[in-house]
N, C-alpha and C positions, 0 to 999 in steps of 0.2 A: 688576375687570376686563370685567364686562357696560359700564360707564361707558366704557373704554376701546375695548374694543370696538364700540361704539356708535358712537363718535367717529369710528375708524378707517374704520369702516362708509359713514358723512358724509359725509368727505374724500375716501374712493374714490370714491362718485356725484356728487360735487360736482366732481373732478377730472376726469371723462370717462369714466364707463361708458358711457353711449349716443354711442358715435364714430359710430357709424352713422347720426345724423341731421345734417340740413343746418345746424341753428342750432346756434350759438356757444353754447357755456351759461355764464349768466353764475354768477360766484363772488364772496361777499362778501367771502371773505378773502383779505387780501395773500398774496403770494410766499412762500414759507417757502425760507431758505437750506441749505446741504446741510448746512453745523455742527447748524442747529435741528432738520433732522429726526435728525441722528446722535443728537444729545442727547436726544432724544423715542425714537428707537428703544431707547438705553441705559437710560432712566429704564423704558419697558414691558417691558425684559426682565428689570431688577431688581426688578420689581411680579411679575412670573412668577414668577420663582425665590422671592420672597417668601412669594410664596400656596400654590407647590408645596410650600414648607419648613414654613410651618404646617397645611397639608393634611395630611403625613405625623406633623406634632406631634400632630394632632387624634387622628389616626389610633391614634398609639402612646398617648396615654393613657385613648383609650377602650377600649382591648385590656386596658390596667394598671388600669381600673378595677374595684377588688374591694370599695368600702367596704360596698355593698350587704348582699355577700356575707358580710364580716365581721359588720355589725351586724345579721342576724340571725341568727349564729350567737352573739353574746353577747345576743341577745334584744331589741335596740335598735328594733323594728319602726318606730317613728314616725321616725327620721332617715332611714331610704332611702323611706319613703313623701314626705316633703317632699322628698326630692331627686330623684324622680321627676316629683312634682308639678312643681318648677322644672324641669324636663328638658322637659319634654310642654308648660309656656310659651315656653320658650326655643325650640324647637321649631314649636310652632304663630306666634311670631312672626319665625322665618326665613324660613317657607313663607311668612306673608304678604306681607313683605317680596319674596320673590322671586317672587310675585305681583304688586307691584306693580311691579317692575322688568319684570317681562315684558310689563305692560301699557304700560309708557312704552316698550318697546323696540319692540311692536308700534306703536303709535303712530306713532314716529319711521319704520318701515321702510315705514309706508303713507302718509304723505307724502315721501319718498325715491322710492317706486314713484308716486306720483300726479304728483311732477315728471317723472319719465323717461316717463310716458306724455304729458305734454305735450309733449314733445320729439319725438314720431313721427307722420314725414309733415307738418310743419307749417311755413308762411314765417313768417321772423321779421319780425311786427308788433310796434309799442309796446304793442298793447292784449297781445299773447302777454308781449312780455318785464317788463311789470307783475304778469302774474299769476304769471310765474315765478320774481318778486322775491317777491310775498308768499307764494309758498307755502316758498321757502327760508327765509324768514323764520320762518316759524312753525315749520320743524324745526329752524332756527338758537336759537328759543327751545326748544323740548322741550329739544333736547341742552343748553343750559346751565340749565336748570330741574333736568332728573335730573343732573347736573353737582354743582349748587350740593346738592342732598337727598342725595348721595353723598357729599360733603365733611362735611357736616352730620353725617350717620351716622358717619362714619369719628372725624369729631372727638369723638364720643358714646364711641363704643367705646375709641378712645384713652384718655379719662379715665377710662371703667370699668377700664381696665386697671392705670392707672398705680391705681385705690382698689386692686383687687384684688390687685397686688403689694405695696403697703404692707400688706395685711392679712396675708397670704402671708405676708410677712417679719417679721412679728410675731409668727403665729404657728409658723413654725419659730423665733425665736429664746426664744418659750416654754418649744418642745418640748425643744430644746436645754437648759436651763435646766431643766429635769422630769427628761434623761434624767443630767445631771450629778449631780442629785440622787439618781438611783437609782442610779447609779455607787458615790457615795461611801456609800450604803447596803447593797449589797452588799460595799464593800471593810471596812467593820465586820463584821459576817457572813459571815465566810469559809464554815462548810461548814453554812450554816442548813437545817433541814429545813421547807419550806414544804410544806404544805396547801395546794390549790386549792380550792374550792367550785365545783361547777358553775355556769356564768353564770346558771343559773334564782334559784338558790338567793338569789345577790347581787345581786337584782333587787326593788324593791317590789313588794308583792302587787299594788297597783294596775295595774301595766304588764302582769301577767301575768291579769289579771281580763279585760283586755282581750280579747287571742288567748284565754282559755278561752271568753267568750263570743260571738265571729265562730266559733270550732270549732263551738260548739253553736247557732247561728243559721243558720247554712251561708254563711261568709264574708262579706268586704266589702260584699256586696250582698244580706244578710240572703235568701238563697234568692229573689231575683228575677232578671229577666234582667238584663245589664250595662244595656244602653240604657233599661230601663223604669226601673231605678234612677238614673240621671241626667236623666231627663226629671220624675222625683219629685223630686229635689234641685235642679234647675232650677226647677220652680214653688212649691216649699217656699222658698228663699232669696229669689225675686219677691217674693211675699207677708209673709217674716221669719216664720212658722209660723204666719202667723193662720188661724182656722178659712175662712176664704172660700179658700182654698187648693184647697179639694179638690176645689170644681164644675170647676176647671179642670182638676184634676190629672185627675179624670173624664174630661174630654173628652180628654186628652192620651192616658189610661190605657184605652180603652173595652174591654179584657180584664183591669180589674181592678173589684172593687165595692169600694163605699164602706168595707165593714168590712176590706177588706185591705189598702185604702189606712191606715185607723185604726191596723191592728195594723203596719203597716212606717213608718207615724208614731210610734209607740211604739218601736218598736226603735232607729229614728234615736237618740229621743231620748234612750235609754237608751245609745246609742253614745256618744252627744255626754259626755252625763254622764261614762261612764267613761272617756273621751278627757281631759276636763278633768281628774279627778281621776289620770289617770296621769302628766298635765304637770306637776301639782300634786307627786306622789309625785317623778318625777323633779328637778324643783328642788330639792325637802329632798333628793333622795339624793344631789344634788351640793352641794347645802351641807355637808351631813355629810361628804362626802368631800373637803372644803376644807378644811371645820377639822380633818378627822383627818390631812390633809398638813400644814396647819401645826404641829400639833402634833411630828408625824412631823420637821418641819424643826427644833423647836425641841428635841426629844430628840436629833435629828444635830447639834445645834450642843452640846450637852453631851456627847454621848460623842465631839467631835470636841477637845474640852479635854483627855478624859482620853486621847484617841490623841495628841495633843501632847507628854503626860507620859511615855506609854510608847514613844513613839519616842526622846524624850532619854534616857531606860536605854537603848534599842535601841540609839541611836549611843554612848555610852559603849562597852555590850560591842563592837559592831563596831570600837573605837577600840582596844580591848583586843584584839581578834583582828587588826586589821590590825597591830598590831606583833608579834605571834606571827610573822606571816603574811610579814613583813618577815626576821625572823631566819631563819624556813627557805627560802624565797628565797635568804637570802647563804651557808648550807648547801650548800643547792642548788646555786648557782651555781658555788662551789667544786670539789662534786663532777662538775658538768660540766664545768671547765676542766681538773682532774685526767683526766677519760674523754677531752675533747676530745686531750689530750696524748699519750696513750697511742694512741690512734685514729691521731693524725698519723705519728707511729714507725712504727706497724702500715700507714702508707699506702707511706712511704717506702720500706719493708722490699719491700712490694708492686710498687711503679715500678721498683725493681732488679733484681729478679726478672724484671718483664715486659718491661726493656729488654734482659736477657740473652736473653731468649726474641725478642724481637723479633733481636737481631742473629743469634742461633743461625738463626730461619727466614729472613732476608736474605741469609745466605751458602749454605744449603741450596737459596733459589728461584736466585739466581748460579750454584750447578753444576747445578742443571737447567736452567736456563737455555741456558749451554755445550753443554750434552749435545744437549739438545733444537737448539741452531742447527749443529751439526755432523752431526744425524742428517737436518737440513733441507737442509744442502750437500750430502750424499750424495745424498739424494731427488732434488735438482734437477739433481745431474749424470747420475744415472740417466736422469731423464727427457729430458735433452737427447741423451743417447745415442739413445735408443728414438724420440727424436722423429727424429734422423739416419737412423736407419735403416728407421725408416717413410718418409722422405721420398726414402730412394735406393732403396726398391721403389716407391714411387708413381714415381718419375721412369721406373725400369725398365719396369713396366707401361704407362706410358706411350706408352714407343718401340715396344714390342711391338704397342700398340694401333694407334698408326699404323701401323709396318708390312702389320698383315692388313689394316687400311682402303687403303692404299695396292694391297696384291696382292687385294682384292675390287674394287676401283675397275677395273683392269686385266682383271678376269676378268668384269667387268658390261660392261666396254665388248665384249670379246670374242663375250660371249655374245649383246651386243644386233646384233654386225654379222651371226655366224651366221644370228638370226632376222629379219634383213633381207633375208639372201639367202633362206631357206628360204619368206618370203612373198612374195618374189619372183617363186620357183620357183614355187608355188601358184596366183599371179596370172596368170603367162603359161599355167599347163595350165588354169585355167579358161577362160581367152580362147580357147584351141586348142579347148577343149571347146565352148564356144560357137558357135565356126566352126564346126564339125562338124557339131552341130546345126542350124544353119540351112540348113546346105546338103543335110542328110538331109529337112529338113522342104522344099526347093525339089524336092528330086526325088520326091517324095511327092504334091505339088498334081502336078505335070506327069505322072503318071502318073494321076492320079485325070482331069487335063481329058481327057488320051487316051480313055479310059474313057466321059465323058462324049459326049465327042463323037461313039461308036458309034450302029447303027441296034440297036433293041430290036422283036423282036416281039408281038405281042397273044396272050396265053395265057388264055383265061377260065379255065378250070379250076386253075388257080392260087389262086383263090380259097376253095375247097373243099378242097386239098389238105392234109393235115395239116402242120405246120409242125417242124423238125426238133426242137427242143423235146418236142413229143410225143409224137414216134414214141421218143426216147431214153427218155422218162417208161412209156410206154405196154410196153417190152421189161423195164420191172421187175416193173410192179404190175398187168398184163394187162387184157383187156377189163373193161368197168364190168359187175357184177355176176355175177363170174365166180366168187366164193368163198364159205364160207356163213357166215353171220352167228352171229359169235362172240356179240355181245353188244350190245343195245339199251337205248339212254339214256332214263329218264323224270324228269318232273318231281318232286320231293321232296316227299312227303306231311305235313301236321303230324302232330304225336303226339295232340293232341285228335280228328284223324279215325281215327286208325289204328285197323284192328277194326271198322270200321263195314261 
């Protein structure tokens, strides 16, 4: 996928990411037809689908990986240890390959960016074109090298896959043979009382000795830190266990004394000895198991011969039983035929009775239908008569309503004429009153003009003379101060000042 992504990235940059530049970008690759592009897209899509399918398969296999748990249950601690080490080795190889690919991609990316920078605000000169050609040649060489490395890596992986598939096929055949042998053994012993031993009892003592030793001495690192133990193993392996390794180990492990390093060395040698003994014991245990399996196969062959004899007897017995069964079937068939004949007679009688019942029911339904039709006809006639009466009543009401509407129209016209006459009379009366009011106003105006035109003598005492209104008031009240004062009003005193 990274190769394809790099190739597509390079093609993209080559085809023209910097369209803003005035220089035409040289590209050494020939023009690609639409069919080739379509084929390339199909290949890329197929590759991506296959990669996604492989990824899902890997996740599924990782989820279903329960071998280490089963091995620990059975006491086989060396098998999961080897698997974990191999898995770590593969993980390191994948990480290294990933880092290498990332470096190659960064190199190609830098070359493409350098090519882009050369295209920014420059003029097309022969030196520039030569320099761009060199850069593109370097990028193309890097891409081709990466493709070649990936192709070789894929070929190696395909070879390993074929080898693993062949090994898996061989193991599957072996397991099938073992399962067939186990099934035959189970058929011979139909109801065995198997007494299973715990997994620890079936294992050799040397296998348990390693577990006991690790439990007593503080685990796989011997009460040391994992990093310190790995450093010790690296130095010890480098010098093949010679005495000179202690000085270098002291440099790498400043927190440990020489005595502690020697004790850890003794512990490690003891662990190696126990592990070697464990491997030898497992090999011997496997050999015994193989021998037992061979003996069991031989015993199975002998039992199969006995089984064949028993099967012959069983077949003869089955043949006699088959004959008896056939005779019983013949008798049963005769009884069934007799029973079927009786049932057919009963069925014919039942069908005749049902036919008679259906005829009676049909006649009853026909009679009910005639009664229903007669009732419906009577109801229809009655309904038509009621509708005719209602129609006549409706027409009569309509005629009466039309007559009342005509009379109301004539009355409304008469009332309208009367109202018009009254309105005209009121209008004439109002006009007459307006004329009289105008005439009265003219007379008043003429009188006022006559009075204004007269001579008026000057009377200075008129200013101090009481007016008619004042004289009328004094008639009822009397002179000022003439009566007793009945009440004198004062301002209110607050409650808090009262009584002071």
